[in-house]
C-alpha positions as CSV (number, residue, x, y, z in Angstrom):
1,X,179.0,-55.0,126.7
2,X,179.6,-51.3,126.3
3,X,180.2,-49.5,129.5
4,X,180.6,-45.9,128.4
5,X,180.3,-43.9,125.2
6,X,181.6,-40.5,124.5
7,X,178.8,-38.5,122.9
8,X,180.4,-37.6,119.7
9,X,178.4,-36.2,116.7
10,X,179.2,-37.6,113.4
11,X,180.3,-35.3,110.6
12,X,177.5,-33.8,108.4
13,X,178.2,-36.5,105.7
14,X,178.0,-39.3,108.2
15,X,174.8,-37.8,109.8
16,X,173.1,-37.7,106.4
17,X,174.1,-41.3,105.7
18,X,172.8,-42.4,109.1
19,X,169.5,-40.8,108.8
20,X,169.1,-42.0,105.2
21,X,169.8,-45.5,106.3
22,X,167.3,-45.3,109.1
23,X,164.7,-43.9,106.7
24,X,164.8,-47.1,104.7
25,X,163.6,-49.0,107.7
26,X,161.6,-46.2,109.4
27,X,159.6,-44.3,106.8
28,X,158.6,-41.7,109.4
29,X,162.1,-40.2,109.1
30,X,161.3,-39.0,105.6
31,X,158.3,-37.0,106.6
32,X,160.1,-33.6,107.0
33,X,163.7,-32.4,106.9
34,X,164.7,-35.9,105.9
35,X,168.4,-35.5,105.5
36,X,169.3,-32.7,107.9
37,X,172.3,-32.8,110.2
38,X,172.2,-31.2,113.6
39,X,172.7,-27.4,113.9
40,X,176.1,-26.7,115.3
41,X,177.6,-23.8,117.2
42,X,180.9,-23.2,119.0
43,X,179.6,-21.2,121.9
44,X,175.9,-21.2,122.8
45,X,172.8,-22.9,121.4
46,X,169.0,-22.8,121.9
47,X,166.4,-25.3,120.7
48,X,162.7,-24.6,121.1
49,X,159.3,-25.3,119.5
50,X,159.2,-21.9,117.7
51,X,162.0,-20.4,115.7
52,X,161.1,-16.8,116.8
53,X,161.4,-17.7,120.4
54,X,164.7,-19.6,119.7
55,X,166.0,-16.4,118.1
56,X,165.1,-14.4,121.2
57,X,167.1,-16.8,123.4
58,X,170.0,-17.1,121.0
59,X,170.3,-13.3,120.9
60,X,170.6,-13.2,124.7
61,X,173.5,-15.8,124.5
62,X,175.2,-13.6,121.9
63,X,175.0,-10.6,124.3
64,X,176.8,-12.6,127.0
65,X,173.8,-14.1,128.8
66,X,173.9,-17.5,130.5
67,X,171.7,-20.5,129.9
68,X,169.1,-19.3,132.5
69,X,168.9,-15.9,130.9
70,X,168.4,-17.4,127.5
71,X,165.8,-19.9,128.7
72,X,163.8,-17.0,130.3
73,X,163.8,-15.0,127.1
74,X,162.8,-18.0,125.1
75,X,160.0,-19.0,127.5
76,X,158.5,-15.5,127.5
77,X,158.7,-15.4,123.7
78,X,157.0,-18.8,123.5
79,X,154.1,-17.3,125.5
80,X,153.5,-15.0,122.6
81,X,154.2,-17.1,119.5
82,X,153.1,-20.6,120.8
83,X,149.8,-19.9,122.6
84,X,148.9,-23.6,122.5
85,X,151.6,-24.4,125.1
86,X,153.9,-21.5,125.7
87,X,152.4,-19.5,128.6
88,X,152.1,-17.0,131.3
89,X,149.0,-18.8,132.7
90,X,150.4,-22.3,133.2
91,X,153.4,-23.8,134.9
92,X,156.3,-26.3,134.6
93,X,159.8,-27.2,135.6
94,X,163.4,-26.0,135.0
95,X,166.6,-28.0,135.5
96,X,169.8,-26.0,135.6
97,X,173.3,-27.4,135.6
98,X,176.2,-24.8,135.6
99,X,179.6,-25.2,134.1
100,X,181.1,-25.9,137.6
101,X,179.2,-29.1,138.1
102,X,176.4,-27.7,140.3
103,X,172.8,-28.6,139.6
104,X,169.4,-27.4,140.8
105,X,165.8,-27.4,139.7
106,X,162.8,-25.0,139.9
107,X,159.3,-26.3,140.4
108,X,156.7,-23.8,139.2
109,X,153.8,-26.3,138.9
110,X,150.4,-24.7,139.3
111,X,148.6,-25.1,142.6
112,X,145.0,-25.6,143.7
113,X,143.3,-22.4,145.0
114,X,142.7,-22.1,148.7
115,X,138.9,-22.7,148.2
116,X,139.5,-26.0,146.4
117,X,138.1,-29.3,147.9
118,X,138.5,-33.0,147.2
119,X,134.9,-33.2,145.8
120,X,134.8,-29.8,144.1
121,X,134.1,-31.3,140.6
122,X,131.4,-33.8,141.7
123,X,127.6,-33.7,141.5
124,X,125.3,-35.1,144.2
125,X,125.7,-38.6,142.7
126,X,129.5,-38.4,143.0
127,X,130.1,-38.1,139.2
128,X,132.2,-35.4,137.6
129,X,129.9,-32.5,136.7
130,X,130.0,-31.4,133.1
131,X,133.8,-32.1,132.7
132,X,134.3,-29.2,135.1
133,X,137.8,-30.5,136.0
134,X,138.9,-29.9,132.4
135,X,136.7,-27.1,131.1
136,X,135.6,-23.8,132.5
137,X,136.9,-21.6,135.4
138,X,137.0,-24.4,138.0
139,X,139.6,-26.2,135.9
140,X,142.2,-23.4,136.3
141,X,145.0,-23.8,138.8
142,X,147.0,-20.8,140.2
143,X,149.6,-20.1,137.5
144,X,153.3,-20.7,138.2
145,X,155.3,-19.7,135.1
146,X,156.1,-16.1,135.9
147,X,157.1,-17.0,139.5
148,X,159.3,-19.8,138.3
149,X,161.2,-17.8,135.8
150,X,161.6,-14.9,138.3
151,X,163.0,-17.2,141.0
152,X,165.4,-18.8,138.5
153,X,166.6,-15.4,137.4
154,X,167.0,-14.2,141.0
155,X,169.2,-17.2,141.9
156,X,171.2,-17.7,138.6
157,X,170.4,-15.0,136.0
158,X,173.1,-12.6,134.8
159,X,171.4,-10.2,132.5
160,X,168.8,-7.6,133.5
161,X,165.3,-9.0,133.9
162,X,163.8,-6.3,131.7
163,X,166.2,-7.2,128.9
164,X,164.9,-10.8,128.9
165,X,161.2,-9.9,128.8
166,X,161.5,-7.2,126.1
167,X,161.7,-9.5,123.1
168,X,158.4,-11.1,124.0
169,X,156.8,-7.6,124.3
170,X,158.2,-6.7,120.9
171,X,156.7,-9.9,119.4
172,X,153.3,-9.3,121.1
173,X,153.1,-5.6,120.1
174,X,154.7,-5.8,116.7
175,X,153.1,-9.1,115.8
176,X,154.3,-12.3,114.0
177,X,153.0,-14.4,111.1
178,X,149.9,-16.4,111.9
179,X,151.0,-20.1,112.0
180,X,149.2,-23.0,110.4
181,X,149.4,-24.9,113.7
182,X,147.1,-22.2,115.2
183,X,144.4,-22.6,112.5
184,X,142.4,-25.5,113.9
185,X,141.9,-23.9,117.3
186,X,141.1,-20.5,115.9
187,X,138.6,-22.1,113.5
188,X,136.8,-23.6,116.5
189,X,137.1,-20.3,118.5
190,X,135.3,-18.5,115.6
191,X,132.3,-20.9,115.9
192,X,131.6,-20.3,119.6
193,X,129.5,-17.5,120.9
194,X,130.0,-18.4,124.6
195,X,130.7,-15.2,126.5
196,X,133.4,-17.0,128.5
197,X,135.5,-17.0,125.3
198,X,134.9,-13.4,124.4
199,X,138.4,-12.2,125.4
200,X,140.0,-15.2,123.6
201,X,138.1,-14.3,120.4
202,X,139.3,-10.7,120.8
203,X,142.9,-11.8,121.3
204,X,143.3,-14.3,118.5
205,X,140.7,-13.6,115.8
206,X,140.6,-10.8,113.2
207,X,138.1,-8.2,114.5
208,X,137.2,-10.7,117.2
209,X,135.3,-12.8,114.7
210,X,137.3,-14.5,111.9
211,X,140.5,-16.6,111.9
212,X,143.5,-14.8,110.4
213,X,144.9,-16.0,107.0
214,X,148.1,-17.9,107.1
215,X,151.0,-15.5,107.2
216,X,148.8,-12.6,108.3
217,X,150.3,-10.6,111.2
218,X,148.9,-11.5,114.7
219,X,149.3,-8.6,117.2
220,X,148.4,-9.0,120.8
221,X,148.3,-5.6,122.5
222,X,146.7,-6.8,125.8
223,X,149.4,-9.4,126.1
224,X,152.1,-6.8,125.4
225,X,150.7,-4.7,128.3
226,X,150.7,-7.7,130.7
227,X,154.3,-8.5,129.7
228,X,155.2,-4.8,130.2
229,X,154.0,-5.0,133.8
230,X,156.1,-8.2,134.3
231,X,159.1,-6.4,132.7
232,X,158.8,-3.4,135.0
233,X,157.7,-5.0,138.3
234,X,159.0,-8.6,138.0
235,X,157.0,-11.3,139.8
236,X,154.8,-8.6,141.4
237,X,153.8,-7.4,137.9
238,X,151.8,-10.7,137.6
239,X,150.8,-11.8,141.1
240,X,149.8,-8.4,142.3
241,X,148.5,-5.1,140.8
242,X,146.4,-4.8,137.7
243,X,147.0,-8.4,136.3
244,X,146.0,-10.0,139.6
245,X,143.0,-7.8,140.0
246,X,141.7,-8.6,136.5
247,X,142.3,-12.3,136.9
248,X,140.5,-12.5,140.3
249,X,137.6,-10.4,139.0
250,X,137.1,-12.8,136.1
251,X,137.1,-15.8,138.4
252,X,134.5,-14.2,140.7
253,X,132.2,-13.3,137.8
254,X,132.3,-16.8,136.3
255,X,132.4,-19.1,139.3
256,X,136.1,-19.8,139.5
257,X,138.1,-20.1,142.7
258,X,141.3,-18.2,142.2
259,X,141.5,-15.0,144.3
260,X,144.0,-12.2,144.6
261,X,145.1,-13.9,147.9
262,X,145.8,-17.1,146.0
263,X,148.0,-15.2,143.5
264,X,149.8,-13.3,146.2
265,X,150.5,-16.6,148.1
266,X,151.9,-18.5,145.1
267,X,155.6,-19.4,145.3
268,X,157.9,-21.3,143.0
269,X,160.2,-23.8,144.8
270,X,163.8,-24.5,144.2
271,X,164.3,-28.3,144.7
272,X,167.3,-30.7,144.6
273,X,167.2,-32.7,141.4
274,X,166.8,-36.4,141.3
275,X,170.0,-38.1,140.1
276,X,171.0,-41.5,138.7
277,X,173.7,-43.1,136.7
278,X,173.7,-45.0,133.4
279,X,176.8,-46.5,131.7
280,X,179.1,-43.9,133.1
281,X,176.8,-40.9,132.7
282,X,174.9,-39.0,135.4
283,X,171.2,-38.3,134.8
284,X,170.0,-35.1,136.4
285,X,166.3,-34.5,136.3
286,X,163.2,-33.2,138.1
287,X,161.9,-34.5,141.4
288,X,158.1,-34.8,142.3
289,X,155.6,-33.3,141.7
290,X,157.1,-34.2,138.3
291,X,157.2,-38.0,138.0
292,X,159.4,-37.9,135.0
293,X,162.8,-37.9,136.5
294,X,162.1,-40.7,138.9
295,X,160.5,-42.9,136.2
296,X,163.3,-42.2,133.7
297,X,166.0,-43.1,136.2
298,X,164.2,-46.2,137.3
299,X,163.9,-47.4,133.7
300,X,167.5,-46.7,132.9
301,X,168.5,-48.7,136.0
302,X,166.5,-51.6,134.7
303,X,168.0,-51.4,131.2
304,X,171.6,-51.0,132.3
305,X,172.0,-54.7,132.7
306,X,171.3,-55.5,129.1
307,X,173.4,-55.0,125.9
308,X,170.8,-52.9,124.0
309,X,173.1,-52.3,121.0
310,X,173.5,-56.1,120.6
311,X,169.7,-56.4,120.5
312,X,169.5,-53.9,117.7
313,X,167.6,-50.6,117.5
314,X,163.8,-51.0,117.4
315,X,164.0,-54.8,116.8
316,X,161.2,-56.9,118.4
317,X,163.4,-58.1,121.3
318,X,164.5,-54.5,122.0
319,X,160.9,-53.2,121.9
320,X,159.8,-56.0,124.2
321,X,162.5,-55.1,126.7
322,X,161.5,-51.4,126.5
323,X,157.9,-52.3,127.0
324,X,158.4,-54.5,130.1
325,X,160.6,-51.8,131.6
326,X,158.0,-49.1,130.9
327,X,155.2,-51.3,132.4
328,X,157.0,-51.6,135.7
329,X,158.1,-48.0,136.1
330,X,154.6,-46.6,135.3
331,X,153.1,-48.9,137.8
332,X,155.4,-47.5,140.5
333,X,154.5,-44.0,139.2
334,X,150.8,-44.6,139.7
335,X,151.2,-46.0,143.2
336,X,153.7,-43.7,144.9
337,X,154.2,-40.3,143.3
338,X,152.6,-36.9,143.9
339,X,153.2,-33.5,145.5
340,X,156.1,-34.0,148.0
341,X,154.6,-31.5,150.4
342,X,151.3,-33.5,150.5
343,X,153.0,-36.9,150.3
344,X,156.3,-36.6,152.3
345,X,156.6,-40.4,152.6
346,X,157.2,-41.1,148.9
347,X,159.9,-43.8,148.7
348,X,162.1,-42.0,146.3
349,X,165.4,-43.5,147.5
350,X,164.0,-47.0,146.9
351,X,162.5,-46.1,143.5
352,X,165.8,-44.6,142.3
353,X,168.0,-47.5,143.6
354,X,169.8,-50.0,141.5
355,X,168.6,-52.7,143.9
356,X,164.9,-51.9,143.2
357,X,165.6,-51.9,139.5
358,X,167.4,-55.3,139.8
359,X,164.4,-56.8,141.5
360,X,162.0,-55.5,138.9
361,X,164.2,-56.6,136.1
362,X,164.3,-60.1,137.5
363,X,160.5,-60.3,136.9
364,X,160.9,-59.7,133.1
365,X,160.5,-62.7,130.8
366,X,162.8,-62.0,127.9
367,X,160.5,-63.9,125.5
368,X,157.0,-63.1,126.6
369,X,155.0,-60.1,127.8
370,X,153.7,-60.0,131.4
371,X,150.2,-58.8,132.0
372,X,150.0,-55.4,133.6
373,X,147.5,-56.4,136.3
374,X,150.1,-58.8,137.7
375,X,152.8,-56.1,137.9
376,X,151.1,-54.2,140.7
377,X,147.8,-55.2,142.3
378,X,145.9,-52.4,143.9
379,X,147.7,-49.5,142.2
380,X,145.9,-46.8,140.3
381,X,144.7,-46.9,136.7
382,X,146.1,-43.9,134.9
383,X,143.6,-41.4,133.6
384,X,144.3,-39.5,130.4
385,X,146.8,-36.7,130.5
386,X,147.0,-34.1,127.7
387,X,150.0,-34.2,125.4
388,X,150.0,-30.4,124.6
389,X,153.1,-29.1,126.3
390,X,156.4,-27.6,125.1
391,X,160.1,-27.9,125.9
392,X,163.2,-25.8,125.3
393,X,166.9,-26.7,125.8
394,X,169.8,-24.3,126.2
395,X,173.6,-24.6,126.5
396,X,175.7,-21.4,127.0
397,X,179.2,-20.4,126.2
398,X,180.6,-21.5,129.5
399,X,178.9,-24.9,129.3
400,X,176.0,-24.2,131.6
401,X,172.7,-25.8,130.6
402,X,169.0,-25.5,131.1
403,X,166.3,-28.0,130.3
404,X,162.8,-26.5,130.7
405,X,159.4,-28.0,130.1
406,X,156.1,-26.1,130.8
407,X,152.5,-26.3,129.8
408,X,148.9,-25.2,129.9
409,X,147.7,-28.8,130.2
410,X,145.5,-29.2,127.1
411,X,146.2,-27.4,123.9
412,X,145.4,-23.7,124.6
413,X,144.7,-24.8,128.2
414,X,141.2,-23.9,129.3
415,X,140.8,-21.7,126.2
416,X,139.9,-18.8,128.6
417,X,141.5,-15.4,128.4
418,X,141.0,-12.8,131.1
419,X,139.8,-9.6,129.5
420,X,142.5,-7.0,129.4
421,X,145.4,-9.5,129.9
422,X,145.8,-11.3,126.6
423,X,147.1,-14.6,128.0
424,X,145.4,-18.0,128.2
425,X,144.6,-19.8,131.4
426,X,145.6,-23.4,132.2
427,X,143.2,-26.3,132.9
428,X,145.7,-28.1,135.1
429,X,143.2,-28.9,137.9
430,X,142.2,-31.8,135.6
431,X,145.5,-33.5,136.5
432,X,144.2,-34.1,140.0
433,X,142.2,-37.2,140.8
434,X,138.7,-35.9,140.7
435,X,136.7,-38.8,142.3
436,X,138.1,-39.7,145.7
437,X,138.3,-43.4,146.4
438,X,137.1,-44.6,143.0
439,X,139.5,-46.2,140.6
440,X,138.4,-48.3,137.5
441,X,139.7,-49.4,134.2
442,X,137.6,-46.9,132.3
443,X,140.0,-44.1,133.4
444,X,138.6,-43.0,136.7
445,X,141.3,-42.7,139.3
446,X,140.8,-41.8,143.0
447,X,144.0,-42.7,144.9
448,X,145.2,-40.4,147.7
449,X,148.6,-39.1,146.5
450,X,147.0,-36.9,143.8
451,X,143.6,-35.8,145.3
452,X,142.7,-32.2,145.2
453,X,143.7,-30.1,148.3
454,X,144.2,-26.4,148.8
455,X,147.6,-25.2,147.7
456,X,148.6,-28.7,146.4
457,X,150.5,-29.2,143.2
458,X,149.2,-31.8,140.8
459,X,151.3,-34.7,139.5
460,X,153.1,-34.2,136.2
461,X,154.9,-36.3,133.6
462,X,157.2,-33.5,132.5
463,X,160.8,-34.8,132.2
464,X,163.4,-32.1,131.6
465,X,166.8,-33.8,131.8
466,X,170.5,-33.0,131.6
467,X,172.9,-35.8,131.1
468,X,176.5,-35.2,132.3
469,X,179.8,-36.9,132.1
470,X,182.6,-35.9,134.5
471,X,180.3,-33.2,135.9
472,X,180.0,-31.6,132.4
473,X,176.6,-31.4,130.6
474,X,176.8,-33.5,127.4
475,X,173.1,-33.9,126.6
476,X,170.1,-31.6,127.3
477,X,166.7,-32.9,126.2
478,X,163.0,-32.9,126.9
479,X,159.7,-33.1,125.1
480,X,155.9,-32.4,125.3
481,X,153.5,-35.3,125.2
482,X,151.6,-35.8,128.5
483,X,152.4,-39.2,129.9
484,X,154.3,-40.1,126.8
485,X,157.0,-37.6,127.7
486,X,158.9,-40.0,130.0
487,X,159.1,-42.7,127.3
488,X,160.0,-40.2,124.6
489,X,162.9,-38.8,126.6
490,X,164.0,-42.4,127.6
491,X,164.2,-43.4,123.9
492,X,166.2,-40.4,122.9
493,X,168.7,-40.9,125.8
494,X,169.1,-44.6,124.7
495,X,169.5,-43.6,121.0
496,X,172.4,-41.3,121.9
497,X,174.2,-43.4,124.5
498,X,173.6,-47.0,123.4
499,X,173.1,-46.5,119.7
500,X,175.6,-43.6,119.2
501,X,173.2,-41.5,117.2
502,X,173.7,-37.8,116.8
503,X,171.0,-35.7,118.4
504,X,169.1,-35.2,115.2
505,X,168.9,-38.9,114.4
506,X,168.0,-39.6,118.0
507,X,165.1,-37.2,117.9
508,X,163.8,-38.3,114.6
509,X,163.7,-42.1,115.2
510,X,160.3,-43.7,115.6
511,X,159.0,-44.2,119.2
512,X,156.7,-46.4,121.2
513,X,154.7,-45.9,124.4
514,X,153.4,-48.2,127.1
515,X,152.1,-46.9,130.4
516,X,151.2,-50.0,132.4
517,X,147.4,-49.5,132.0
518,X,145.8,-49.8,129.5
519,X,147.9,-52.8,128.6
520,X,148.5,-51.6,125.0
521,X,151.7,-50.5,123.3
522,X,151.2,-47.5,121.1
523,X,153.5,-47.3,118.0
524,X,153.9,-44.3,115.9
525,X,151.9,-44.8,112.7
526,X,155.0,-44.6,110.5
527,X,158.3,-46.2,111.2
528,X,157.5,-49.8,112.3
529,X,157.3,-52.3,109.5
530,X,154.4,-54.9,109.5
531,X,156.8,-57.8,109.9
532,X,158.4,-56.2,113.0
533,X,155.0,-55.6,114.5
534,X,154.1,-59.3,113.9
535,X,157.2,-60.4,115.7
536,X,156.5,-58.1,118.6
537,X,152.9,-59.2,118.9
538,X,153.9,-62.8,118.9
539,X,155.6,-62.1,122.2
540,X,152.2,-61.3,123.7
541,X,151.9,-57.6,123.2
542,X,148.8,-55.8,122.1
543,X,149.6,-53.0,119.5
544,X,147.7,-49.9,118.5
545,X,148.9,-47.1,116.2
546,X,149.2,-43.5,117.4
547,X,150.0,-40.2,115.8
548,X,153.6,-38.8,116.1
549,X,154.7,-38.9,119.7
550,X,156.4,-36.0,121.4
551,X,158.4,-33.0,120.0
552,X,162.0,-33.4,121.1
553,X,164.2,-30.3,121.6
554,X,167.7,-31.4,122.3
555,X,171.4,-30.3,122.4
556,X,174.5,-32.5,122.7
557,X,178.0,-31.3,123.5
558,X,181.2,-32.9,122.3
559,X,183.5,-32.8,125.4
560,X,186.7,-33.0,123.3
561,X,185.9,-30.1,120.9
562,X,183.3,-28.1,122.8
563,X,181.0,-27.9,119.8
564,X,177.3,-27.8,120.6
565,X,174.9,-29.8,118.3
566,X,171.2,-29.1,118.4
567,X,168.0,-30.5,116.9
568,X,164.4,-29.4,116.7
569,X,162.2,-32.4,116.1
570,X,160.6,-32.3,112.6
571,X,157.4,-33.3,114.4
572,X,157.2,-29.6,115.1
573,X,156.0,-27.3,112.4
574,X,157.6,-24.1,113.7
575,X,160.6,-25.4,115.8
576,X,164.1,-24.1,115.4
577,X,167.7,-24.2,116.7
578,X,170.0,-21.2,116.8
579,X,173.2,-20.2,118.3
580,X,176.6,-18.7,117.7
C-alpha cells in the first residue's frame, strides 16, 4: 500500500501520453483541449474561470504581490468579466497558507438581514410563496465579498489596495469581448419587461434592449463607478455611502429587507481552518458555515484505509467505494452542519476524527450498495443547491497560496441589479431551510441548524482547499458546482495523490456525484463506458447521467524543483492559467 507520494508533474510528453491514454477509456477528455499539458511557471501562477481575470492576478504577482494580493485582483476582475458568478453582490470563502507554514481562512458568506424571520417566505398555509426564497428581493442576503477581500488584504496583503482594484475598473470602463457563456442569460433578459430587471437590462444589453453580438465590447460604467468607490474608500466604499444608499433604497422600493444598517453591520470573519491528514499530506480547508472542508476530510479519512491505486481509477469497485464514502459524509453534513455562531455545538472534532471514519468505514459492504435511508435515520433530506459558483487558485513566488471560492448562488444570482451600481445581487437566502419543521423526500428541508435567523450565515458546500507536505503547499484546488463541489474536489485530490496524475489530467478526468439523498449516483454523460456502468449497477447502485460536473481551477507545486503547474478545467469556456 502506498503511504506517501511526492506530487511530481510528468514531463510535457508524458502528460500528453497520459491524457491520450485516459481519453481512450474516458471520451469526455477529448471534448476540449484534449492533449494539453499543465501551464508551468517558475515563480507565481494564477488559475481562474476567466483568462482576463487570471491576467490581472498574474500581473500583480509579476509586480511583487503575494498570493492574497493576486487573489483580490483576480476576484474583483471576475466580478466584471464573469457576471454569472464573479461578484460584488455575493459571498464566499478564502483559504490562505503562507510560505512559513501558517494557515488561516476568511469567511465572507452572506448573512440574513436583521428583519429576516424563520417563516418569511411562507404563505398562510405554510408553503413557500412564489419561490420567494430564490427569486425577487427577499432572496437577497447581505453581500460579503467586498468585506472578505478587504479583511484578507488588511491582514495579509502587501500591495496597495487601490492597485488591486484598478484592473477591474479598467475592464468595466474599457470593456471586454462579450462571451458566448453570457448569451443564454442575456437572451432571457431581453425577453422580460419586468421593471425589477430594468437596471440589469441597462447593464448587460445593447441600448438596454438587445443582447450583444459575440465578441462585441461590453462596457459597464455603473460598475466602474461602484468599483472606484471601493478602490478609494475600501470596505466603506461598499457598505456605506452612495452604494449602500442605492442598495437600501432599491430594497425599500421593491419589498426587500436589506437596510443601510444591515450593510454597516456586516463583517467578514477570520476563522481557523479545518485540518486533516491523508497519506502523509495535510489537508487545509474551510470550516463551517462551509460544509466542504469537514466533509472532504471525513471522506479522505474513510478512504485512507484502502489501496485505491490497486482498485484502479474509475473501475466499478473504486466507484462503489467512493459512493459509499460520499453517502456517509453527506448524511453527516445534513444532520450536523450550519452557521457556527448559531450552532455552537456542532461535533466537528468527532466528524474530523480518524475514529469516526473508521466506524463509518466498517459499515461499508465492499460488494454491495447500502440504502441511504439506513445510513442515517431522522437526518435531513438535502434540497437542491445551485451549481453556479466560481473558484480561483494562486501560488506566489515565495510559496504562499490562496484557494478562493465565491458565488451569487444561482447563475447571475437573483438577476437583480441596483440602479446606478452595475452589480448583480445574490439569491443566497434560498440556501436556508425555508419551511421550519418540515422535511420530506421531495426536497423540502426544515431542520434547525440551517433555519433563517437575523444575521445568520447560510450553509454552503464550497470547498477551497490547500494540500501541504512538510508545511509547504503542494496542491491548491477548488471548484464551483453547488453540492457537487465537495465530491469534485475529493476526486481531484485522489487523482493527484493516489493515481499520480498531473494537475491537468486530474482536473479533466470524468467525475461522479452521490449526496446521500436522493439515492442516485450521477455520472458525467461522457467518460463512463456502458460495460463499466453495468458492473457498477450490479452492485446495487442506481445511475443517472448528468452534464459536466464542476470547473476545477488547480495548481500543483513540485517541492524538489519549485516549479508551479496549473490547470483551468476545459469544462470552462473562458478559463485560463497565467504566471511568470
